N, C-alpha and C positions, 0 to 999 in steps of 0.2 A: 504492500501499498503506499504510495507515495502522499507526500505531504507538500502541498504549494501552498507558501505565503503571499499573501496579495499585500504587497508594497503601496501607499498610499503614494499618489506624487505628490512631490513638495519642490520648495524652490527657497532659497537667505536671501533675504533683503539686506546687504549691506551697504555702507560709504568708507571707502579703499581707494586711497588716488595710486595710480602706479608709481614707486618710489622712480625706477630709471626714467618713464617722461618725463618726469616734475625735474629730474636732473639737469635731462638734454634741455627742456623747454628754460631753467634759471641759466645753463652756460649759456646759450644764444640770446638771454634777453640781456643778459653782462656783455657779449659780444656788440650787441645794438648798442647800449648803452655807450660804453666805450667810443665807437665812430660816429657817436653824433654829434655836429660841432659844436651844440649847447652843455655838453660835458668835458671840453676840451678843456686839459689842466686842472679838474676837482678831482679830489678825492673820493668818490662814491666808490661804495663797494656793496657786493651782492653776492651774499654768503649760502650756500645751504649746507647747515649740518644734520646730514646722514643719520645719525646714530637717534638723535632726539627730532625730526622732521621740524626742524624750523628755521625760516628763511632771515635771515638776517641783512639789514641794511641800513648800511649809513653813507650819509650824505650833509649836505651844507647849508638847504634849505627845507619849507614844507615843497617848494613849487617842481623843485629837483625829484623830491621825495615821489610824487603826483605822478612824472614823470616815468619813472622808474616802476609804482606801481604797476601802471597803465600797461608800459613794456613786459612785465610778467605776467600781467592777465591777457595781452594778446597771444603771448608766444605758447601759455598756458592753452587758450582756444585753438591754436593752431596745430597744437601737439594732441588735441582732442580730450584737453583735461578740465575740467570742469570747474572755473574759479572759484566757485562757492566752496570748494573742497580746502582753503586757506582762512582763516578765522583770523579777522581783521580786525574785532573787536577794540584790540589797546592800542590806545595812542602812541605817540613817537614820545620818545622822552629827549631831553636836552645833554648831551655828553660832550663836555667842552666846548669848541665851537663847531662842534656837529652835531646832529638828530640823528637818532638811530630808533628801528625802528623792527618788533619782531614779529614775525608771520607765523604762528602755528598751522601745521601742515593737520588738519583733523584726518584720523583714523577712526573709523567705527562711529555707529550712531548712540548718541547719547540717551541719559535717560529724557528728557525732555520730547526730543523729536521722534524716539519707541513708542512714547506714551500716543502722541499726536498719531501716528502711522498707525498702530491700535485701536485707536478710539475711529480711527476713519477709514479701515477695514470693517470693525463692526456695525457703525454707522449703517455701512453701503448695502446691509442684507447678503452677499454675498455666503453662499454657504463653505467658507472655509474653516480653519482652528489657525492662530498663530500664536504664535508664543513668543518670549525674545530669551534667547540665548546668548549673555555675555553681550560683544556688543554688536551683534547680527538680530534680526529676526526671522524666526523659519516658520511658514506658510503651508499648510497641506489642507490638501481636497481630498475625496474620491474622483471629481470631474475635474479633467486638465483646463476645460473652459472657464472653471470656477478661478484656476490660476491664472489664467491670461486676463481674467477679466480685474483682476487685484492687482495686476501690473502693468494695467491700462489705465486703475484709478490712480496710483501711486505716479506713474507719471504724470496725470496729470495737475496734482497736489502740488499746492505750495508748500515747498519744504528748507528750509537754508543750507540742505548741504547736495550732495547729488548724491544719488541712488544708482546702486549696480544688483542686479538681479542673478545672483550665484546658483550653482548645485542643482539646475534641472532636474530632475528627475523622477 
């Protein structure tokens, strides 16, 4: 007698940026900034701390800081990375004659976003079960069409982080 286990289809909702693509985007943005005429003879720097996933920006004034942020965002978009993956909530701070800004790279879903996603999924009345597992959300259902409806719902929703739908089984 053979026993077959029926595995329910599922997928995970995550929010992670590809570190290698981000590194490439930062390096190209650095070259773009160095080649601009309005950044000639400046002491502006952009560094990616790969261990802590923090982008450190140092420059002379807030106008140059905005130009650097714009260059980073445009390079991220060209690399296919969502700029919402950067936490820009902290203001810049003075450091001698320079100003510094640290951009933290968001990895994983935080509690507020997870709660909002779970609430939106439940409010939609789609017949799925969803549970938070560390920094991802696992969504499972008997019907694959319901899972695809949840993905469509999440894509339409306004969340402050980029979402990826992974491990579709």
